[in-house]
C-alpha positions as CSV (number, residue, x, y, z in Angstrom):
1,M,-73.1,1.2,4.3
2,P,-71.0,3.4,6.7
3,E,-67.1,2.9,6.5
4,L,-64.4,3.2,9.2
5,R,-61.2,4.4,7.7
6,R,-57.8,4.7,9.6
7,D,-55.6,7.7,9.0
8,P,-52.3,6.1,7.9
9,V,-50.2,8.7,9.8
10,L,-51.9,9.4,13.0
11,G,-53.8,6.1,13.3
12,R,-57.0,8.2,13.8
13,W,-60.2,6.4,12.8
14,I,-62.8,8.4,10.7
15,I,-66.3,7.3,10.0
16,I,-67.5,7.9,6.5
17,A,-71.4,8.2,7.0
18,R,-72.5,7.3,3.4
19,E,-76.2,7.2,4.5
20,R,-75.8,10.9,5.4
21,R,-74.2,11.6,2.0
22,K,-74.6,15.0,0.8
23,R,-73.9,17.2,-2.4
24,P,-72.0,20.5,-2.3
25,T,-75.5,22.3,-2.9
26,D,-76.6,20.7,0.5
27,F,-74.2,22.9,2.4
28,V,-76.1,26.2,2.3
29,I,-74.0,28.9,3.9
30,D,-75.4,32.4,4.3
31,K,-73.4,35.1,2.8
32,P,-71.6,36.7,5.8
33,E,-73.0,40.1,7.1
34,V,-70.6,42.8,6.2
35,L,-70.2,44.6,9.5
36,G,-68.3,47.7,8.2
37,G,-66.9,50.3,10.5
38,F,-63.4,50.9,11.6
39,C,-60.7,48.4,10.6
40,P,-57.3,48.6,12.3
41,L,-55.7,46.6,9.6
42,C,-56.5,49.0,6.7
43,P,-54.0,51.3,5.2
44,G,-54.0,54.7,7.1
45,N,-54.6,52.9,10.3
46,E,-51.0,51.6,11.0
47,S,-50.9,53.5,14.3
48,F,-53.6,51.4,15.7
49,T,-51.7,48.2,15.5
50,P,-48.5,47.4,17.4
51,P,-45.4,48.4,15.4
52,E,-44.7,46.1,12.4
53,V,-42.2,43.3,12.5
54,L,-42.2,42.8,8.7
55,A,-43.8,44.6,5.7
56,Y,-43.3,44.4,1.9
57,R,-43.9,47.8,0.5
58,N,-44.3,49.2,-3.0
59,S,-41.3,50.6,-4.8
60,I,-42.2,54.1,-3.4
61,A,-40.0,54.8,-0.5
62,T,-42.1,54.9,2.7
63,V,-41.4,55.3,6.5
64,G,-41.9,52.1,8.5
65,N,-45.4,51.7,10.0
66,G,-46.6,53.8,7.1
67,P,-48.8,53.1,4.1
68,N,-48.0,51.6,0.6
69,W,-47.6,48.1,1.9
70,Q,-48.7,45.0,0.2
71,V,-48.3,42.6,3.0
72,R,-47.8,43.6,6.6
73,V,-47.0,41.6,9.8
74,V,-47.8,42.9,13.3
75,P,-47.9,41.5,16.8
76,N,-51.4,40.6,17.8
77,K,-52.8,43.2,20.0
78,Y,-54.4,40.7,22.3
79,P,-52.0,37.9,22.2
80,A,-52.4,34.4,23.3
81,L,-48.6,34.3,24.5
82,I,-46.2,37.2,25.2
83,I,-42.9,37.5,23.9
84,E,-41.2,39.4,26.8
85,G,-39.8,37.2,29.8
86,D,-38.4,33.9,30.5
87,L,-40.0,30.5,30.6
88,G,-39.8,30.0,34.4
89,K,-40.5,26.1,34.3
90,E,-41.7,24.8,37.6
91,A,-43.5,21.9,39.0
92,E,-46.4,21.7,41.4
93,G,-46.3,18.2,42.6
94,L,-46.9,16.0,39.4
95,Y,-48.1,19.2,37.5
96,D,-45.8,21.2,35.4
97,R,-46.2,24.8,34.4
98,M,-44.4,27.7,32.7
99,N,-44.9,31.2,31.8
100,G,-47.0,32.0,28.8
101,I,-44.1,33.1,26.6
102,G,-44.4,32.9,22.9
103,A,-45.2,35.2,19.9
104,H,-48.4,35.9,18.4
105,E,-48.5,37.8,15.1
106,V,-51.2,38.8,12.5
107,I,-50.1,38.5,8.8
108,I,-52.3,41.3,7.1
109,E,-52.4,39.6,3.6
110,C,-53.6,42.7,1.4
111,P,-54.2,46.5,1.9
112,D,-57.8,46.5,0.5
113,H,-60.4,45.6,3.1
114,H,-62.7,43.9,0.6
115,D,-60.2,41.8,-1.2
116,I,-60.2,38.0,-1.0
117,L,-56.6,36.7,-1.2
118,W,-57.2,33.9,-3.8
119,D,-58.7,36.5,-6.2
120,L,-55.5,38.5,-6.3
121,P,-52.6,37.9,-8.6
122,V,-50.4,34.9,-7.7
123,E,-47.5,37.2,-7.3
124,H,-49.3,38.8,-4.3
125,V,-50.3,35.4,-2.9
126,A,-46.7,34.4,-3.1
127,L,-45.8,37.4,-1.0
128,V,-48.0,36.1,1.8
129,F,-46.1,32.8,1.8
130,R,-42.9,34.6,1.6
131,A,-43.9,36.5,4.8
132,Y,-44.6,33.1,6.4
133,R,-41.2,31.9,5.4
134,D,-39.3,35.0,6.5
135,R,-41.3,35.2,9.8
136,L,-40.3,31.4,10.5
137,K,-36.8,32.1,10.0
138,D,-36.5,35.1,12.2
139,L,-38.5,33.3,15.1
140,E,-36.2,30.3,14.8
141,R,-33.4,32.3,16.2
142,D,-35.2,32.6,19.6
143,P,-34.0,29.6,21.7
144,R,-37.0,29.8,23.8
145,F,-39.4,28.7,20.8
146,R,-39.7,25.1,19.7
147,Y,-42.5,25.5,17.1
148,V,-44.2,28.0,15.1
149,M,-47.9,27.3,14.1
150,I,-49.1,29.2,11.0
151,F,-52.8,29.2,10.4
152,K,-55.8,31.0,8.9
153,N,-59.3,31.3,10.0
154,H,-61.8,32.4,7.5
155,G,-65.4,33.1,8.3
156,Q,-66.9,33.8,11.7
157,A,-67.8,29.9,12.0
158,A,-64.2,29.1,11.7
159,G,-63.1,31.8,14.4
160,A,-62.2,34.7,12.4
161,S,-63.0,38.0,14.4
162,L,-61.8,40.5,11.6
163,E,-63.1,40.8,8.1
164,H,-59.9,42.1,6.5
165,S,-58.1,39.2,4.9
166,H,-55.3,37.9,7.5
167,S,-53.8,34.9,8.9
168,Q,-51.8,34.3,12.0
169,L,-49.0,32.7,13.6
170,I,-48.2,31.7,17.3
171,A,-44.6,30.7,18.4
172,L,-44.7,28.0,21.3
173,P,-42.1,27.1,23.8
174,V,-43.4,23.5,23.4
175,L,-44.1,21.1,20.7
176,P,-48.1,20.7,20.1
177,R,-49.1,17.3,20.9
178,M,-50.9,16.9,17.6
179,L,-47.7,17.6,15.7
180,V,-45.9,15.1,17.9
181,S,-48.3,12.3,17.1
182,E,-47.8,13.1,13.5
183,F,-44.0,13.1,13.7
184,E,-44.1,9.8,15.7
185,G,-46.6,8.2,13.2
186,A,-44.4,9.2,10.3
187,E,-41.1,8.2,12.0
188,S,-42.7,4.7,12.9
189,Y,-43.5,4.2,9.2
190,Y,-40.1,5.3,8.1
191,R,-38.3,2.8,10.6
192,Y,-40.5,-0.1,9.2
193,K,-40.3,0.7,5.4
194,D,-37.2,3.2,5.1
195,R,-39.5,5.6,3.1
196,C,-41.5,8.8,3.9
197,I,-45.2,7.9,4.4
198,F,-46.2,11.3,2.6
199,C,-44.0,10.4,-0.2
200,D,-45.8,7.1,-0.5
201,I,-49.2,8.9,-0.2
202,I,-48.3,11.2,-3.0
203,R,-47.2,8.4,-5.2
204,Q,-50.2,6.2,-4.5
205,E,-52.6,9.2,-5.1
206,M,-51.0,10.0,-8.3
207,Q,-51.2,6.4,-9.5
208,Q,-54.8,5.8,-8.6
209,D,-56.1,9.3,-9.4
210,K,-59.2,9.1,-7.4
211,R,-58.5,11.7,-4.6
212,V,-56.3,14.2,-6.6
213,V,-57.7,17.7,-6.7
214,C,-55.2,19.4,-8.9
215,S,-51.5,19.6,-9.3
216,N,-48.6,21.4,-11.1
217,E,-44.9,20.7,-11.4
218,H,-44.1,21.1,-7.8
219,F,-47.1,20.6,-5.7
220,I,-50.3,18.5,-5.4
221,A,-53.7,19.0,-3.8
222,I,-55.4,15.8,-2.6
223,S,-58.4,14.8,-0.5
224,P,-57.0,12.7,2.1
225,F,-58.0,8.9,2.5
226,A,-59.6,9.5,6.0
227,P,-60.7,13.3,6.0
228,R,-62.1,14.8,9.2
229,T,-64.6,16.9,7.3
230,P,-66.2,17.2,3.9
231,F,-63.7,18.8,1.5
232,E,-60.7,18.6,3.7
233,T,-57.7,19.1,1.4
234,W,-54.1,18.7,1.8
235,I,-51.4,20.5,-0.2
236,L,-48.0,18.9,-0.3
237,P,-44.7,19.3,-2.3
238,K,-44.0,16.5,-4.7
239,E,-40.4,16.5,-3.6
240,H,-39.6,15.5,-0.2
241,G,-38.8,18.0,2.4
242,S,-39.6,18.4,6.1
243,G,-39.3,22.1,6.3
244,F,-41.4,25.0,4.6
245,C,-38.6,27.4,4.7
246,T,-36.1,25.1,2.8
247,H,-38.6,24.5,0.1
248,T,-39.7,28.0,-0.5
249,Q,-36.3,29.7,-0.8
250,T,-36.9,30.6,-4.6
251,Q,-39.4,32.8,-6.1
252,E,-40.2,30.0,-8.5
253,M,-41.4,27.7,-5.6
254,L,-43.2,30.5,-3.9
255,L,-45.2,31.2,-7.2
256,S,-45.9,27.6,-7.9
257,L,-47.2,27.1,-4.4
258,A,-49.2,30.3,-4.7
259,S,-50.6,29.2,-8.0
260,L,-51.8,25.7,-6.8
261,F,-53.1,27.1,-3.4
262,S,-55.1,29.7,-5.2
263,D,-56.5,27.2,-7.6
264,T,-57.5,24.8,-4.9
265,M,-59.3,27.6,-2.8
266,K,-61.3,28.7,-5.9
267,R,-62.4,25.3,-6.4
268,L,-63.6,25.1,-2.8
269,E,-65.3,28.5,-3.0
270,T,-67.0,27.5,-6.3
271,C,-68.4,24.2,-4.8
272,I,-69.5,25.8,-1.5
273,P,-69.9,29.7,-1.9
274,N,-69.0,31.6,1.4
275,V,-67.4,28.5,3.0
276,P,-65.7,29.0,6.2
277,Y,-62.5,27.2,6.9
278,N,-59.3,26.9,8.7
279,Y,-56.0,26.0,7.2
280,V,-52.7,25.1,9.0
281,L,-49.2,24.5,8.0
282,H,-47.4,21.4,9.3
283,T,-43.8,21.9,9.2
284,Q,-40.6,20.7,11.1
285,P,-39.8,21.9,14.5
286,L,-37.6,24.9,14.9
287,R,-33.7,24.0,14.7
288,S,-34.6,20.4,14.0
289,G,-32.7,20.1,10.7
290,E,-34.0,18.0,7.8
291,M,-36.2,15.0,8.8
292,E,-36.2,12.1,6.4
293,H,-39.4,10.8,7.8
294,F,-41.6,14.0,7.7
295,H,-43.0,16.0,4.9
296,W,-44.3,19.5,5.3
297,H,-47.7,20.2,4.1
298,F,-50.8,22.5,4.5
299,E,-54.1,21.2,5.7
300,I,-57.4,22.8,4.7
301,V,-60.4,22.1,6.8
302,P,-63.8,23.6,5.9
303,K,-66.1,24.2,8.8
304,L,-69.1,22.1,7.6
305,T,-69.8,19.7,10.4
306,S,-70.1,20.0,14.2
307,I,-67.9,18.7,16.9
308,A,-70.2,17.0,19.3
309,G,-70.2,14.6,22.3
310,F,-69.3,11.6,20.2
311,E,-66.2,13.4,18.7
312,W,-65.1,14.7,22.0
313,G,-65.6,11.4,23.7
314,T,-64.0,9.2,21.2
315,G,-61.7,11.4,19.0
316,F,-63.6,10.0,15.9
317,Y,-64.9,12.2,13.3
318,I,-68.0,11.6,11.4
319,N,-67.8,12.7,7.8
320,P,-70.8,12.5,5.5
321,M,-68.9,12.7,2.2
322,P,-66.3,10.2,1.0
323,P,-63.1,12.0,0.0
324,E,-63.4,10.5,-3.7
325,E,-66.6,12.4,-4.2
326,A,-65.1,15.5,-2.8
327,A,-62.2,15.3,-4.9
328,R,-64.4,14.8,-7.9
329,Y,-66.5,17.7,-7.2
330,L,-63.6,19.9,-6.7
331,R,-61.9,18.8,-9.9
332,E,-65.3,19.5,-11.9
333,S,-65.8,22.7,-10.3
334,L,-63.3,24.5,-12.6
335,D,-62.5,21.9,-15.1
336,S,-66.0,21.3,-16.5
């Protein structure tokens, strides 16, 4: 029988369509065609991108915007929002608008065009998360910005337009409605119970051990109770904290996060080869200070189902795989 499940944070309802139940082998995804040709993100082509805003280079001394980098961050050549100018907020009757001011950057995750980030050493993956942290801290100094969304699109079906491994960030002058709803849902729970809902989720998942994918000393990966898509996975710090930057100050934490993230993504790829996916970092707003009711985390959403008329019309998602089964497949993919 189908089952309706309510997301405890957002109050969003999900339909678990058990009669459409699938196994990982039912999600057959063709190996993506390698397009080849010129890549502006490859070493030696630094002049074809806007000047870098951050780079971690090898020990060999190099000139900025030159080679020998390990991770490089550049403004997007075709930005959704531009960094120059003022907000120019104005009203047109009951409508509000402002100039498209923000920042749009590309985090080039590795030099080799053919490398997959999760196959690289954990130390290199940690550099990518360090780049996220350092860019967040830098953009926080700009009073025009209220939130920085960090995300990765992997695979054409998930919106990736370049083959070279990369992620992106967009700094926004407003808070995204989705995040506001999440903050409000978490705050409502905190007011009622005087506890962080995400901390309670972690405690319950560790006790029940039905939806835990993997964990280490500092982080845990779970299949959420009401997932939007098959194999949706959240990665959360076990210790409460609302800000990604605060939690990743030390190399130990960066390495711990990189290790668990790589482990999780390898499990997903083993279950469903060539899987397209998006992941998004949910963290506190810029300059908000510590939030007792919110808990930063990553949400990994494989692109395995379609959003059609019912989903657009209702805000409900139909998921053919219970998260307990997804977690079991992910656990067994590397542990068996």
